C-alpha positions in Angstrom: 47.9 -99.0 -21.2 50.3 -98.0 -24.1 47.5 -97.4 -26.3 45.6 -95.4 -23.7 48.8 -93.3 -22.9 49.4 -92.5 -26.6 45.7 -91.4 -26.9 46.0 -89.2 -23.9 49.2 -87.5 -25.0 47.7 -86.4 -28.3 45.0 -84.3 -26.6 45.0 -80.9 -25.3 44.3 -80.2 -21.6 42.1 -81.6 -20.0 43.8 -84.8 -21.0 41.8 -88.0 -21.5 38.8 -89.0 -23.5 35.6 -87.2 -22.8 33.0 -89.7 -21.5 35.6 -91.7 -19.5 35.7 -91.2 -15.8 39.0 -92.1 -14.3 39.4 -93.1 -10.6 42.1 -93.4 -8.1 42.5 -97.1 -9.1 43.3 -95.9 -12.6 45.7 -93.2 -11.3 47.7 -95.8 -9.6 48.3 -97.7 -12.8 49.2 -94.6 -14.9 52.7 -94.8 -16.5 52.9 -91.3 -18.0 56.3 -89.5 -18.1 54.6 -86.3 -16.8 52.7 -85.9 -13.6 48.9 -85.6 -13.7 46.0 -84.9 -11.6 42.4 -86.3 -11.8 39.6 -83.7 -11.2 36.1 -85.2 -11.3 37.3 -88.1 -13.3 39.2 -86.1 -16.0 42.9 -86.2 -16.3 44.9 -82.9 -16.2 48.6 -82.4 -16.9 50.5 -80.8 -14.2 51.9 -77.4 -15.3 55.6 -77.1 -16.4 58.2 -76.6 -13.7 57.1 -73.6 -11.6 58.7 -70.2 -12.1 61.3 -69.1 -9.5 58.8 -66.7 -7.7 56.4 -69.7 -7.3 59.1 -71.8 -5.7 60.3 -68.9 -3.4 56.7 -68.2 -2.1 56.1 -71.9 -1.6 59.4 -72.4 0.4 58.6 -69.1 2.5 54.9 -70.2 3.2 56.0 -73.8 4.0 58.7 -72.7 6.4 56.6 -70.3 8.2 53.8 -72.7 8.7 56.1 -75.6 9.5 57.8 -73.6 12.2 54.4 -72.8 13.7 53.2 -76.4 13.7 56.4 -78.0 15.0 55.3 -80.1 17.9 51.7 -79.7 17.2 49.0 -82.1 16.0 48.4 -80.6 12.6 50.9 -81.3 9.8 51.9 -79.6 6.6 52.7 -81.2 3.3 53.8 -79.7 0.1 53.7 -80.9 -3.5 54.2 -83.5 -4.8 51.7 -85.1 -2.3 48.6 -86.9 -3.3 45.3 -85.7 -1.8 42.6 -88.2 -2.7 39.0 -87.0 -2.3 36.7 -90.0 -2.2 33.1 -90.0 -2.9 31.1 -90.3 0.3 30.2 -93.9 1.3 32.2 -95.4 -1.5 35.6 -97.2 -1.6 38.7 -95.1 -1.9 39.6 -96.7 -5.2 36.4 -95.1 -6.8 37.5 -91.6 -5.8 37.5 -89.4 -9.0 39.6 -86.5 -7.7 43.4 -87.0 -7.0 45.2 -83.6 -6.7 48.5 -82.3 -5.6 48.1 -79.0 -3.9 51.1 -76.8 -3.5 50.6 -76.8 0.3 48.1 -78.4 2.5 47.6 -78.6 6.3 46.0 -81.7 7.7 44.8 -81.9 11.5 43.3 -85.4 11.4 46.3 -87.9 11.5 43.9 -90.7 10.6 43.6 -89.4 7.0 47.4 -89.4 6.5 48.9 -92.6 4.9 52.1 -93.4 3.1 50.3 -92.9 -0.3 49.0 -89.5 0.7 45.9 -87.8 2.3 42.6 -89.7 2.0 40.0 -87.0 2.7 39.8 -83.3 2.7 42.7 -81.3 4.3 41.8 -78.5 6.7 43.6 -75.9 4.7 44.9 -75.9 1.1 47.1 -73.2 -0.5 47.5 -73.1 -4.3 50.1 -70.8 -5.9 49.1 -69.7 -9.3 51.0 -70.0 -12.5 49.8 -69.0 -16.0 48.9 -72.6 -16.7 47.0 -73.1 -13.6 44.9 -70.0 -13.1 41.6 -71.5 -14.5 42.1 -74.8 -12.7 42.8 -73.3 -9.3 40.1 -70.6 -9.5 37.4 -72.8 -11.1 37.8 -76.6 -11.0 39.8 -76.9 -7.8 37.7 -74.3 -6.0 34.6 -76.3 -6.8 36.1 -79.7 -5.7 37.6 -78.3 -2.6 34.3 -76.6 -1.6 32.5 -79.9 -2.3 35.0 -82.0 -0.5 34.7 -79.8 2.6 38.2 -78.2 2.7 37.6 -75.6 5.4 40.1 -72.9 4.2 41.4 -72.3 0.7 44.1 -69.7 -0.3 44.9 -68.7 -3.7 48.3 -67.0 -3.9 49.0 -64.7 -7.0 52.8 -64.4 -7.4 53.0 -61.7 -10.0 50.4 -59.5 -8.4 51.7 -60.3 -4.9 48.2 -60.9 -3.6 46.4 -63.7 -1.7 42.7 -64.5 -2.0 41.3 -66.2 1.1 38.2 -68.3 1.2 36.5 -70.0 4.3 33.8 -72.7 4.1 30.5 -71.6 5.7 27.5 -73.8 5.5 29.0 -75.9 2.7 29.9 -72.8 0.5 33.0 -70.7 0.3 32.8 -67.2 1.6 35.5 -64.9 0.3 37.1 -63.2 3.2 39.4 -60.7 1.5 42.2 -60.1 -1.0 45.4 -59.5 1.0 48.3 -57.4 -0.5 52.0 -57.6 0.2 51.9 -55.1 3.1 49.1 -57.0 4.9 49.1 -59.6 7.7 46.8 -62.7 7.3 45.6 -64.8 10.1 44.7 -68.4 9.3 41.1 -69.4 10.1 42.3 -73.0 10.6 45.2 -72.0 12.9 43.9 -68.8 14.6 47.2 -68.4 16.5 49.1 -68.1 13.3 49.5 -64.7 11.6 51.6 -64.4 8.5 53.3 -61.2 7.4 53.0 -61.1 3.7 56.2 -59.2 3.3 57.9 -62.4 4.4 55.8 -64.6 2.3 56.6 -62.5 -0.9 60.2 -61.8 0.1 
């Protein structure tokens, strides 16, 4: 493990040796000082500590959604929280994607365990940082679509915009780019409408 760790730390992102596919079983054995995610078997470093605007938006969104969900079936979780996306019909230990979304909403309590969520959340929100833009717009977009995450929001703190995608027939459909003076209704929770002035406050 020490040799593997030293090898990984010397590489640029994505971390890890090309040709090696890491799994959830490997993830549980990692002893890195920094937090990592696995996307399609490749290790990625988590970005440095989020900027303050990222944290404020995360707290605002989490608070608004949590208040709405209080006493309801669906539950909200925020990072760090492992979401394990298993390959269909295989054991969970063979899952090749383990991510930590900024915010996720899960309406199936059977998927929630002490170790995290095993399966696709109903709604995922990622808040961009300079280090995660490509990962959130490309890699995570693809794996969330493939896994069946029904609703995916990408929040852009600097631009104060939110891009909303909804799964239709197995593919994401872009709904709209919402600005700070807009209101957004969740497709997962159609009774929840968020005022983006509050989100970006």
